[in-house]
C-alpha positions in Angstrom: 113.7 151.9 119.4 114.6 149.3 116.9 114.1 149.8 113.1 112.3 146.8 111.8 111.8 148.1 108.3 114.8 146.0 107.0 114.0 142.8 108.9 114.3 139.5 107.1 111.1 137.6 106.3 110.3 135.0 108.9 111.2 131.4 108.2 108.2 129.1 107.7 110.4 126.0 108.3 108.8 124.4 105.2 105.2 125.0 106.3 104.1 126.6 103.0 101.5 125.6 100.5 104.2 124.6 98.0 105.9 122.3 100.5 102.6 120.7 101.5 101.6 120.1 97.9 104.9 118.4 97.2 104.7 116.2 100.3 101.1 115.2 99.6 101.8 114.4 95.9 104.9 112.3 96.9 102.9 110.4 99.5 100.2 109.7 96.8 102.8 108.7 94.3 104.5 106.4 96.8 101.2 104.8 97.8 100.2 104.2 94.2 103.7 102.7 93.4 103.4 100.5 96.4 100.0 99.4 95.4 101.3 98.6 92.0 104.1 96.4 93.4 101.7 94.6 95.7 99.2 93.9 92.9 102.0 93.0 90.5 100.7 95.7 88.1 103.8 97.5 86.7 101.7 100.1 84.9 100.3 101.3 88.2 103.8 101.2 89.7 105.1 103.4 86.8 102.3 105.9 87.3 103.2 106.1 91.0 106.8 106.6 90.2 106.0 109.3 87.6 104.1 111.3 90.2 107.3 112.1 92.1 108.9 114.3 89.4 105.5 115.8 88.8 105.3 116.7 92.5 108.7 118.5 92.3 107.6 120.4 89.2 104.4 121.5 90.9 106.4 122.6 94.0 108.8 124.7 92.0 105.9 126.3 90.0 104.1 127.1 93.3 107.3 128.5 94.8 107.8 130.7 91.7 104.2 131.9 92.1 105.1 133.1 95.6 103.6 130.2 97.6 106.9 128.8 98.9 109.7 129.7 101.3 111.5 133.0 100.8 115.2 132.8 99.9 117.6 134.8 101.9 119.5 137.3 99.8 
């Protein structure tokens, strides 16, 4: 019989709420930035570009809240 009480947490391969939130926000930011370039509106472009760092901050906050991938010790 194998003792599984010390087993490592399973890998989610990035399939976590934090990862999905980052991906969705980066896609939205890229879409808004692209729309800004196509329309020639640099303010819309800047808003789209600004969403990328916001996405990374949201992802880190969600990871810290326990909604991300577990780190191996």
